C-alpha positions in Angstrom: 96.5 98.9 193.1 98.5 100.7 190.5 98.6 104.4 189.6 99.1 105.9 186.2 100.9 109.2 186.1 100.4 111.1 182.9 102.5 114.2 182.6 101.9 116.6 179.7 104.0 119.6 178.7 101.8 122.2 177.2 102.1 125.2 174.9 102.9 128.3 177.0 99.8 130.1 178.2 97.4 127.2 177.5 97.0 125.8 181.0 93.7 127.7 181.8 92.1 126.5 178.5 93.4 122.9 179.0 92.0 122.8 182.5 88.6 124.0 181.2 88.4 121.5 178.4 89.8 118.6 180.5 87.3 119.4 183.3 84.4 119.4 180.9 85.4 116.1 179.4 86.1 114.5 182.8 82.4 114.9 183.8 81.6 112.0 181.4 85.0 110.2 181.8 84.6 109.7 185.5 81.6 107.5 184.9 84.1 104.9 183.8 86.7 105.6 186.5 87.7 108.6 188.6 90.9 110.5 189.0 93.0 110.4 192.1 94.3 113.9 191.5 95.0 116.5 188.8 97.7 119.1 189.3 99.5 121.8 187.4 102.9 123.2 188.1 103.4 126.3 190.1 107.2 126.0 190.6 109.4 123.8 188.5 108.8 123.0 184.8 106.1 125.5 183.8 103.1 124.8 181.6 102.9 121.2 182.8 99.9 119.2 184.0 100.0 115.8 185.9 96.9 113.6 186.1 96.9 110.5 188.3 94.6 107.6 187.7 94.1 104.6 190.0 93.4 101.1 188.7 93.3 97.7 190.2 95.8 96.4 187.6 97.0 97.0 184.0 94.2 94.9 182.7 91.6 97.1 184.2 93.4 100.2 183.0 93.4 98.9 179.4 89.7 97.9 179.6 88.5 101.2 181.0 90.5 103.3 178.7 89.2 101.3 175.7 85.6 101.7 176.9 86.0 105.5 177.3 87.5 105.9 173.8 84.8 103.7 172.3 82.1 105.8 174.0 83.4 108.8 172.2 83.9 110.9 175.3 87.7 110.6 175.6 90.4 111.9 175.2 89.6 115.6 175.9 90.0 118.0 173.1 93.4 119.3 174.1 95.7 117.7 171.6 96.8 121.0 169.9 98.1 122.3 173.2 100.3 119.3 174.0 104.0 119.4 173.2 105.0 116.2 175.0 103.4 113.3 176.9 105.1 111.1 179.4 103.3 108.1 181.0 104.5 106.0 184.0 102.8 103.2 185.9 103.6 103.3 189.6 103.3 100.9 192.5 102.7 102.4 196.0 105.1 101.2 198.7 103.5 98.8 201.2 103.4 101.4 203.9 102.3 104.3 201.6 99.0 106.1 202.4 96.3 105.8 199.7 95.7 108.9 197.6 92.4 110.0 199.0 90.0 112.8 198.1 89.9 115.8 200.4 91.5 119.2 201.3 95.0 118.2 202.0 97.0 121.0 200.4 96.5 123.1 198.4 100.3 123.0 197.8 101.8 119.7 196.9 105.5 118.9 196.5 106.3 116.1 194.2 109.8 114.7 194.6 111.3 112.3 192.1 114.6 110.5 192.7 116.5 108.3 190.3 118.1 105.5 192.4 121.2 103.3 192.0 120.5 99.7 191.0 119.5 97.6 193.9 119.1 100.5 196.3 115.3 100.7 196.5 114.7 97.9 199.1 117.2 99.4 201.5 115.7 102.9 200.9 112.3 101.6 201.8 113.7 100.2 205.1 115.4 103.5 206.0 112.2 105.4 205.1 110.1 103.1 207.4 112.5 103.6 210.3 112.0 107.4 210.2 108.6 107.9 208.6 106.6 108.0 211.9 108.7 110.8 213.2 108.6 112.7 209.9 104.8 112.4 209.5 104.3 113.8 213.0 105.5 117.1 211.4 103.4 116.9 208.3 101.6 114.1 206.4 102.9 112.1 203.5 100.3 111.8 200.7 102.0 108.8 199.0 105.2 107.2 197.9 105.7 105.1 194.8 108.2 103.1 192.8 107.9 103.3 189.0 107.0 99.9 187.5 106.6 100.8 183.9 108.5 103.9 182.6 111.6 105.4 184.1 113.5 102.5 185.8 114.8 102.8 189.4 112.7 105.9 190.1 110.8 106.7 193.2 108.2 109.5 193.6 106.8 110.9 196.8 104.1 113.5 197.2 103.8 115.8 200.3 100.9 118.2 200.9 101.3 121.6 202.6 99.0 124.5 203.5 101.5 126.9 202.0 105.2 127.3 201.2 105.9 128.8 204.6 104.7 125.6 206.3 106.8 123.5 203.9 110.0 125.5 204.8 109.3 125.3 208.5 108.6 121.6 208.5 111.6 120.7 206.3 113.9 122.9 208.5 112.7 121.2 211.7 113.0 117.7 210.2 116.6 118.5 209.2 117.4 120.1 212.6 116.2 117.1 214.5 118.0 114.8 212.1 114.7 113.1 211.2 114.7 113.6 207.5 115.9 112.6 205.0 116.8 109.2 206.4 120.4 108.6 206.0 122.0 105.6 204.2 124.2 103.2 206.1 127.4 104.5 204.4 126.3 108.1 204.6 125.9 108.6 200.9 122.6 109.0 199.1 121.1 106.0 197.3 120.1 108.2 194.4 122.0 110.0 191.7 119.5 112.6 190.7 116.6 114.5 192.3 113.8 116.7 190.9 111.0 118.5 192.7 107.9 120.4 191.6 105.4 122.5 193.5 101.9 121.7 192.3 98.5 123.1 192.7 95.2 121.2 192.1 92.8 121.8 189.3 89.3 122.8 190.4 88.0 119.3 189.5 90.8 117.4 191.2 89.5 115.1 194.0 92.6 116.1 196.0 92.6 119.7 196.9 
């Protein structure tokens, strides 16, 4: 299984119209394949949408996208609102949960880390050593490594009921020295971090 993350930066003020047009077009597009999730930013880079598409592999992705375009139902009519597009193909870690439909949020924190060369395997080991304790406090939606796109990047997605719960959970995890899992030499395995607080679109399978 692979996941395509499509991140679009939009013209300020256009998010409601983009959601409307995308949702209308998606009614036909989902006959070919369905979204895992569709989010827009609440905190972080504003006027941004992120849509996540699951595929068996890159071959299926290419075939389905070509079929949808040939059918004349895709892409949605939002081109004039898009300032920038960024596409990444991601592989879930072996112990990552699947992205599943349901009411998990509605607030989602997406954290992206750029890692030092060679550090991702040991990072996965450290995660696995602490993840059970961490997810007793709140669930992990998924964690990925970028396969095509930004090299040496990991992305993890955490759902919360609200920002108060996020603060309480993260504070407790730090107080108990559960999270983040520490590297062997005490230094972080990444050289940059970014986070976004996201909300789901009305038609997103994940809410």
